[in-house]
N, C-alpha and C positions, 0 to 999 in steps of 0.2 A: 541357595541350589534349591530345585523345585523336589517336592518329596520324591521316590521311588514309586510305582505301579507295578511295577514288574521286575521281574529275576529271569534273566538266563540262566537257562541249565543244560547243559553239554556233557556230555560222555563223550569219551575220545579212548582209543584206541590205535595206536601206530597212527595216528591222525598230524603226522609233520606238514605233509605237502598241502593240507589244506586248513588248518586251527586257526593260522595266522591270518587269512581274508575273512573267514567269518568275523573274528575281530575285529578287525578293520573294518569291517562293514557295520559292525556296533558299534564301532566308534564314531562311526561317519553317517549315523542314522540321525533324526529327528527326538528318540528318544538317549541319545546319549547320557548326559544329565541327569536323568532322573530314571534310572535303571542300577542292578546290580548284576553282577555275573557271577554265576556257580560252574567249573569244570571239576568233572570227575574223570579223572583216570584211569584205565582199565590195564595198569600195569606195561605199559607202553614200553618199547625194546626202540625208538629210534627218538628222535628230537622234540618228542611230543612236549613233555614238562617242561622243558629248555626255551620253549616258542611261547610257553602261556604264561612262565612267571620273568619272562622280560618284558611282556606287552603292556605298553602304557595305560592297559584297561585295568592292570591291575585285579584279575578276576583273583576269587576264592576257590584254592586250588586243594582237592579233595583226589589224596593217592591212594589207589588200589593196589596193596603187596600182590594181587594174583586178579585174574579177568574173572569179578564177578557177576558177568551177564549184562545186559542193556537194562532189562526191567527191575535190580539191585539196584544199580549204581543211578538210574534215573531216581530210584526212591531216595538213594542218599542226598542227591542235588537237590530233589524236594524239600526232604526234613529243614533244609538250611532254608528254606525259602520263606521273608516276613512280611512279603509285600501282596498285594490283594490279588495279583496273576504272578504264573510263570509262563515260561514262553520256553517249552522244547524243544532242543536245535538241533539237530545231528551238526557237527563238525565239518561237513562237506557243501555247506548250503552258506549263498551271501545274499547278504539282504539288501532290498531296494530300504534308500532311504528314510521310506516312511512308512515302511512296510506294518511295524508295530504299531504305528500309530493308527493305522486301519483297522487292525486286528482288535486295537481298543475300543474303537467306535462302535465294531459291530458286536462288542460285548457288552459295549454299554446301553445300546439299542435290544439288547437279547437277555435281561436278566436271569434267565434258566439256562444260558447258553454255558455249559461246562468246557467246552473247548469248542476254540474256534479254527480253523483251515486257514493255510494261506495259499497262493495260489502260485504254483513253480513252474519254470520253465527248465529246459536244456541248456545246458551251456552255450548251444549255439542260435538262442533264443524261441525256440518249440516249445508249446506247447506240452506241458509231462503231465497228461491226466493222473488225477490224484483223490478223484470222493467216490462214492458209491455206499453199497444197503450194506446192511450186516450181512455175514457168510451164510450160504446154504449148504448145504453136503454136498449135493449134486454138483452145485457150480463148481466149489473146489476142486472133486475131480476131474472135472474136466480140463483145469487150470485156465488164466489166463485169456492167453491168446487164444485158445480154441473157441472162447464164447465171446470173441469180436462182434459188434454188430456196428454198423454204421447209425449215428448220430442214437446212442445208446443212452439212456435216464436211467434205466433198471440194472439193478444186478449189483455184485460187489464192485466192477469198476464201470464208472459210466466214460467207456474208451470212449466214444461218440459224441460226447456232448461237451460245448465248447467253454464251459467254465466260466461263464461271464455273466452268471446273475448270483446275488446274495440268498443262500437258500439252507434249509435245517435238511442233514442229511444223514445215513448209518454211521458214518466212519471217515475220514478222510488220511491220504499220507501223514505219516507221524514224521518229517523232515524238518517242519516247520509248524506250531501249532501253540498257538495262546491259551492255557489251564485255568480257571478258576481256584483259586484255594478253596473257599469255600465248597465247590463240590469235592475237591479231594479229601478232605474233614469229614463229609459224609460219603463219599463212596471207599474210600480207603485210597494206595497209591497201586500202581505197577504191580500183579502179581508176581514174585518173583522165582517163581518155576519156570517162566520163561526165560529161558535165557538168551536168545535171539531169533525174533520176529515173531508176531502174533499175540505178543503183550499187550499191543493198540490195541486190537480187534476185540481182545479179551476187555480191554479197560470202558474201548467204546461201549462194548453192549451192558455192562456193570453200572455202567454212566445210565446208557437209557432204562435201561431198568431202573433206574433209582428215580428216573423223571427228569434228569439233566437233558439239556439240548446237546448235540453238534449242528455249527453255523459252518457253514463253507463261506469265503470272503474276498471274492476277486478281487478287489481291490488291494489287496495285502500282496504284492510281489514278493516273490525272490530265486535265485537260479539253485537248483541241484544238482550237483553235479551227479551224484548216485552213486553204489554199489561199491567203494571206496575200499570199507571195511571188508564187506563181504567176497571182492575178489581175493584178499589176502586169504582167506580158510573157505573156498568155495564148497567144498566136500564137508567141512562142520557143519555149514550153513544148512546144506540141503541134510541134512538129518536133525539139527536142531528146530528147522521149521516146519519140516515135517512134524516133530515130534509137537510143537505147540499148535499144526493144526489137530492131531488128535486129543489135547490137553481140552482144545477148546471145546469141540464135539462132546467128547467125553462126559464134558463136568453138564452140558446141554441136552444128552440124553438120554433115556433110562438105561443102565448098566448095564443091561444084559445085551446092550448094542457093543459093550467097548472089543471085546477077542475080534469081531466083526470090524470096527475102527481099525483097533492095531494091525491084523493083516493087510488091511487095504492100503492106510498110511504107509506100512514097511514096505507095499511090493510098489508103491510107488515113488519111495525113496529109494528105493534098489535101481528102480528104471531111470530116477534122474542121476542116478550115480555114476551108472554106466553114461548115459550121453554124454553126461562130464568125462569122464575117462578119455572117451571120443573125442571129443572135442573141447574139452578146458574152457569151456565156458557155459557156465549154468547160470549166468544172470544177463538179460534181455532187457532191453528199452524199449517199453511201448512210446509212441510217442501220437501226436494229433497231425494231421492231415490237412 
């Protein structure tokens, strides 16, 4: 058996509807015989654990007795990685057979690449935009949909960009990405204060500060359903994502900004909660036309 170069790190929470298909896609991939798989379960109440335990891939399973949050669970998985790379992957992803090999080729071509981001598709085959620059405060307050511009290749999300070029970026969507173990050893894992959302943006900014690069690899494809966990606890996600926004900017702006940031993001979260109470839909998908 060839030596493993990559370990999949997958965090689950009530993921029975999707985790089996992800594991099947890993089993059918071109790296199936040279990878390891670690699943960290955040106290699922459905059949997630049983599906993982019974799967032929025989993943290493870590079972948390409580939901520790995404960043803490990712770190648990990363601590078990003994390979040169980890692939941090959501449980609602289905990999193209050659996705990971393309990510590895890109990483090998860019020795300072801390992360390499896959090109994501929606289940209907349409592009799921997922790369951009590191966030600016004004842009975040406006929101993603309010700032959409055709053929945009600048801003927190490049929603108008065709995602067809291998390029260094500020950050990428964290549904499926390769992580270099040497970069994690230098920068550290994800900040566990972030329990749901913005942990990836903070990690990307810290990588950038340490001189590591983040690359987008258009040849590495995967389908991402999106929002599976969020839809199970949308009100909680709204609160925690806004808390993440606050922490991200509070850590990077003078401390005198913190009261204003708290009030601003608190008001934004309240508005989102009211919208959710009326529509029961706080999660929208952006697709490329």
